[in-house]
C-alpha positions, 0 to 999 in steps of 0.5 A: 179314600175316594176314587176321584179327587174332587167332584165334577159337574156335567152341567155348566162346564165351560167346555162341555163335551158332546159325548155318547158312550153307548152305541151299536153297529152292524158288528152286533145288532145295530143297523149301521156299519161302524163307519156310517155310524161315526159319520152320523155322529159327526153330522149330529155334532158329537166330538167323543163316542164309544162303539160298544157292540155286544160282546165284541170289538169287531167293529172298532178298527173300522170305527177308529179309522172313520173317527180319525178321518172325521176328526172325532175321538173314539173310545174302543168298547164293548157291552158284555152280557152277564148274570146277577141274581138271576137277572141279565145285566149288561156291562159296558167296557170302555177299553182305551187299550183294547182287548187284553189279557183274560178279556180276549178269552172272555170275548171268545167264550161270549161269541160261543155262548151267543151261538148256542143262545141263538139256537135256543131262542130259535127253538122257542120262537118256533114254538110260538109260530116262527117257522125256520126261526134261525134262518129267518133271524139270520136273514134279518141280520144280513151277515154272519155275525152272532145273532141277538134278540133284535134279529128274532124280533125283526123276524117275528115282525116280518112273518106277521106274527107281531106288529112291531119290535116293541110288541115282539119283546113285550110278548116273546123276547123281553126279560122273563119271556120265552126268548130271554135266554141268559143261563149261558152268560158269565157272572157279573163279577167275572165279566167286570174282572175281564174289563178291569184286567184289560186296563178298561173302565167297567160301566154298569149299563142302563141300571134303571131299565131292570125294574128293580126297587131302589133297594135292590138297585143299590144291592146291584151297585154294591155288587158291581163296585165290589167286583171292581166296577168303576162307573154306571150310566147315569143317563141312558136314553130318555128317563125321568129327571127325579129318578136320574137325580136319585140314581146320582145320589146312589152313585155318589154314595158308592164313589162311582163315576157317571157315564151316559149314552143313547144305546143307539141301534138304528136310524128312525127309532126314538133314539139317535146318537147323542140323544138322551135326557138332560143331565142334571147338575150333579157332583157325580164325576163324569166317567171321562175324567177317570184316570184310565180315560182322561188321556184318551178323551184329551182333557186339558191337564189342568181340568183333568187334574182337578177332576172336572171338565 
C-alpha cells in the first residue's frame, strides 16, 4: 500500500501555500533572531514556515510566539547532522509535537558532539593560519550557542585569509576539506528513528547538493526510506528544473513526500525566506499533506482527506 492515498500537485492548486520548511536563526548559524526571522517571513508573504536550526529546538519557543503575533503557522523543527556511507547527510525533522522520547537525548548528544567538533575544526583552521581559531569563531557567532562551520568561515574572512565565505568553504570547510569534521555524528538511520519516534516527519535535506550520481542518490533515498524517512526536499533553494523533475520521479518510486525550503541563513545572501526555484507540476505529494502535519498546517478536511491542496 502506498504511504499516501492519492497524488497531490504543488502547481495549479486552488489555494497554494506560501511555505518554507527549511530556515535557520541565531539559535544555530543563522543571522537573525527567531522573532526577526518570523517577521521577515511575514513581510515576504509567507503563511507557513518551519524553523529548522542545526541540532536544536532552542529558537522554537520564541519563533512560535512571534508566529502567533504575526498570524503565521509555525512547524517546530530541527536539522540533524548524520553520516551515511562516509558522507555528511542532513535530515530535517518537522516536529509538530516538539522533542519527545529518544530525540531529547539525541539532541543533547548532538550538542556535545558540536562542542567537540568545533574544537577539532579550530585545530585544523589554526594549521591554515587562523590564530586563536576557536575564540575568533566565537566572536563571529556573537553568543554561546554551538559553533558551526559558517562561524569559522566568517572568522577566516575577517582575518583576511579568504575573500568571502564561499571561498572559505571551497578551500577549507566544505565537504572533504580540512574543516569537514563529521566522525562525531550518528548514523542516518539512528537520527531518522529519533524523529519518527517523536511523532515527527523525517525529511532528507537538499539531496541534490552532495554531488552524488543518480544511482547513488537512489541508494541514499532507499536507505533513508528503509530507516523510516518519509519525505525529501524536492526543491532546496535554486536548482535545475530538469534535475528537479528527475528527483521527483525518484521520490515517487519510493512513495516519499516532497518538501521544499530556502535553507535561509542571513539577509543579503542569494536566498531569502520563500525564495527557491519554481516547483514543477508533479504527482509527488507535498509533505504538508502527511497525516502527522495536516492538522498543524490547517488544511481543510476535504482537501486533506484527498491528499491534495
